[in-house]
N, C-alpha and C positions, 0 to 999 in steps of 0.2 A: 601457389602462390604466395610470396609476402608480404604481394598487397593485396586490398579488397575495397569496395567503393564501401563508405558507410558515410551513410547522408548524416554530414554536421559541417556546421556552420564556416562561413569564412565568414561574416561579423562577429564580433562581441566585443571585447576589453568593454571597461564603464565610461557610461551616458562621464566625458567629466565635464568640466563649467570653465572657463577660460577668462575668468576672473582672477579664479584663484592661484592664475601664472603667472609665473616670474619668468620663463624662457618663450619667445616665444621664432617662432616655423619663419623665415621667411625665403621665402619661393628662391626668388632672385639671386641668393648667396648661396643656390646649391648646388654640387654640378656631380655631374655623372663619374658615377664607377669603372671604370670600361670590364664587360667582359668579354666575355671570347668569344665564346659556344651559346651560351641558355638566352635562349627568345621568351625566355614567359616571367622573367623578372627585371626588374630595376634597381643599382640601389644609387641612393644622391649620398650629398651629407656636404655641412656645412662646414666641416670641423673639429665638429665640437652633438650635432643632432645627426643619427644617421636612416632617411625613409627609405623601406627597403616596399615597391610596389610590385604588385602582381597582374599580371594581364595575360588577363581566363577568355575573351573575346576571342572568338578562333577566328571570327568574320573580319574584324578588322585588329585586334591585338589592342584592344583601350583598358586604361588599368578600371581591374575589376575590386580592386582595393589597396589599400594602403599601410606602412605602420611605422609611426613614427618611432624611433628607439632614440631613448636617456638615461643622464647616468644623476641626474637629481633631481633637477625643476620636473616637474611633469610642462611641457611645453604646450601653448597655443593651436591647437588645428583642426584645423577642415572636417565638417560635421561626417564624410566620408572617414576619415581619417582615422585610428584606431592609437594611441599611445601605450606605450609597453616599457618598463623598465628593464635594462640591462643592470647586469649578467645575468639574465632567467634562469631561477633555480631547483625551479619543479616542473619540467614539461610531459605531456604527455602524447605520447608518438603511437597513430594509428595507423602507422607498416611499419613495416621493421629493415623497410630501405631507412625510413626518419632514422628509426636508434642508429642505426649501422651510420650512420653518417655522425650523428653524435660519440657515436662507439670511437670513428676514426679519428674526431675531432678531440677524444681523451675528454670527454665529460659523457660519458655516461654515468657516474652519478647524479646528472640534473633529470635521470629516466625514472619520473613517477609515478606513472601506466604507459601499459599499451595495449593493442586493439584483444589480438586473441593470441596467448602461446605456442598453442599449437604449431604457430607456422613458421617459431624461431631455432634456429641452430645454434643463436647464440649463449655460453652459456650463464656471462654475469646474466641475462637476460631471466635464462630458464631459472636460474638457484633464487634469483630475486623473486620473483613471482612464488617459489615454492616456498620462498623462507619467509611472505608476504611484507614483503620491505617493496614491491615495486606492484601496482596492480593492475589490473585485468581488467580492461572494460569493455572486451564484445568476446562473445563466442560466435554468435552469428551476423546481420550483416547489419546490425544497429547497434548502436554504442549505447550501455546503460545505463542512462542521463540521471538515474536518483544515487547514482553509484560513481558517478562523475560531479556532481554539486558537492560530494560530500570531502571528495578528494579536494574539489576545489585549487588543481593546479592554478600556477603561474600562466603559464601560455597549455594550449590543444594547437598541435597542427598534425593535419587530418588530410587526406586525399577528396577529390570534386573536380567539380568539372568552369569551372572558376566562378558561375551566378549563384551571386551572395540569396539572388530569391526564391531558388530552387534547393543549395544547397545547405540552408538553413535550419539547427534543434530549434523549436522556438523556446527553450527552455531552457537553453545552454546561454541563447543570447540572453537573456530577460535574466540571467541570473549574473549575468553580465562579465562571462568568461570569456578573454583572450581565444579566439578559434582563427589560425590562419591559415589553408589550405597550399598544399603542397601541388603544384604544376607541373612534378619531373621531369611526370608520365604523358605531358606532352609534345616535350621536348623530341626533336624526330633524328638525333644522333648518339652516338655514346658519349662523346664529349662534355658535347653540349647536357645530357644528364648529367653527366658527374660533378659538373661546373656549379652542381647548384648548393654541394656544398660549404660552399661559398653564402648561400640564403641562410642556410642550417649556425654560422660561423656569426655572425654578426649578432644573434640570438642569447649567444653564452659567451660572447668575446672572444672571438677564438682566429677573426677573419685573416689576419697575419699566417697564423697555423694553417689556415683553408687553401689561403693561397698559394704558400709552401708545398704547401700536398697535392695541390691541383697541378701547380706547376712540373712533379715529375711524374701522375700519370701522365698527363698532358706529353710528358717527352720523350717516355717509353711508347707508347702509346700510337705517338707519331713514326718515332725512328722504325716499330715495331711492320705496322703499316710503307713505310719505306723498302720495305725487303719485297715484297708481293707488287714491286709498281712497273719490274721490267717482263712479267708471265706474259707471257704466249698465252699457250696452255695453260686455260682455265680451267677449273673441276668443277663441276655444277654440281648446284645442292637446292636439293627439298629439303625443305621441314614443317614440324607437325604434323600432327596424325587427323584423323575428323572423327570430331566430336555428334553424338548423333547425325542427323544428317546429312552432314554440313567440314567443308575440309576449308578451315579457316588462312587463308595465305596472306602472310604480311602484305602490305602495298610497298612496289617500288621507290619509294621516300620516307619507307617506315624505321625505327632505330632498328631495326631484323640487316632490313634490306640496305639500309649504312655500315653495318657491322660487317656482314656477307662480305661487301663491296669493299671495305679497306683490308681484309681480310684476303684480299685479291680470286673470291670466288665468281661463277659465274652463276648470276641468281636473275633466272631469266621469269619469273614464276609472277613476279607481283606487279599488277597493275600500274601504271608512269605513271608520278604526279600523284597518289595513293598513302598517304599518312597512317592510317588503320589497315586492320585485316578486313580483307574483303572475300563470305564466303559464296566456295565453288562444290557441285557435287567430285567425287571420287571419279567418277567416270572422264571433268576434265581434266584434273589432276594427274591419273594413270597415264592419257594421254597425251601432253605437256612432257612429265616427268616420267617415264618409266623407268629412262636411261641413265637419271642425276647416278652420279657419281657417288657420290656423299649425302647419306641421311640425316638432320640430326633435332636433338630437340621434339624426343620423343614423349611429350607428355611427361606423368611420373616413373616409364618403363623402367625397368630392371633385368629383359634379357628380349632374345628374340621370340621365345615363342608365349612369352608377353603380348607381345605384340601381335602376336597369328590369334591370339586368343582374343583379340579382339575384330580383327577382322580375315581370314588367310586368304584375300587376295592383296593384303600387301608382300606375300610371298615372291609375288610376280616382277617388282621392284627390283630393275638389277644392282643399286646399291645392296637391299637384302641376299640378295645369292652371292654376292663380293667380300659381304660381311662390314661393310662401310656405314655400320648403324654407331654414332657415338650423340649419348644422350646429357646433359646439363644437370646431372642429377647425381655425381660423383660424390658431394658428402649430404648424409639425409641424417635427419633427427630418427625420434623414435616414431612417429608419426609420417615418416616417409617426403619432408617437405624439406627440399635444396636450399645451400644458403644461394645458391646462385640469381636470389630473387636478393639477397640482402648484401652482400659482400662484394656481388657479379654488378652488381648495378654502380656498386661505388667504384668498384674497380675496373672498369674494362676493360687496360688495358695487358689485368692478366687472362681476361675471356679472349684479349682478340690471340695472344696468344696460344692459347687452345688449339683456337680455333686456326690460326693456319697453322700448328703441326699437326696438326688432323688432315688440312688438305695438302701440305707441302713439307712434312717432316725434314726433305734437307736440308729446311733453313732452316728449325732450329732444334740444330742433335741432340745438344741438350736436354731442352721438354721436356719438363716433365706433367701433366694433367692436373689442377687446379681441381674444378670445375666438371669437365665432363671424366667419363666413360666409353670404351665401348657396351655396346652389346653381344653381350655372349652368347 
């Protein structure tokens, strides 16, 4: 996958003094900027300053951190807010998804560091690391703290669960490096996750471009999903394979489940109201899904024979017998990682088009698969 858990902080930024600030942040003057789908961040502005709020608490959607973005004078802000001057010039992206967002905004030159280059298919990033123009800050689960401190980026954007007390790398915080957690992975729909391009855009001064790009994505996605609204005989879909002793089934309100519903699939395995994945036994999945029409997202496998090397019982599923097996790894780098986990998250309309074509090819006769391939 292009995203990993790196235990780094949501806190950060220099502890600034209000006495040296000429610009005042008056909360009563802040107005909300409308977001159509994303629920894990908010944007407010008074026409000059921009405030980004992260909502990482799953229980009550409370604000877990906020960033006040300014161009000239550093503003006076509350103790739980962090001031960052924009546009940010040097960003450390701790996920290939974040780098893909910035690349789509034509701000790839601001990427000064990434996590592990093995997860990237982006040639600009890979060449940048090879030529030492982009630093690689993590080969494993943890960031190389000393390397990050030496780089001294203007901003680190990383993965976490929204709890500042648990997601915090003490050395980076003490050094005063501004760190923001992207909570896009907690969104439950493809368009909500894609709308996070707006969050990234504010740091690089590309909010108008982000609005335009997302509008195009939204329009394409909704037009595609409308094609499947009147399908009476929906094809049933199975996803994933067994890992160890468990088969992790995406919940009924998860990102994957909503994507499949928009594609007109009959996705009946996911537990209702569950947004995460639920571990199930092979026997449970087999009893429920033996006769599923189509099987998607089979780890990083490239052939039917490779699938059987994990478990010969996979041959008992109808989708295996009919050859309706499709994996989201059409384009891979030399390490076997797919660009689905980079640009696929940013371009859910293109992913949706692939799945609709797989399920109902007559609806998109001229479509060419971009992220998926059929396993032979």
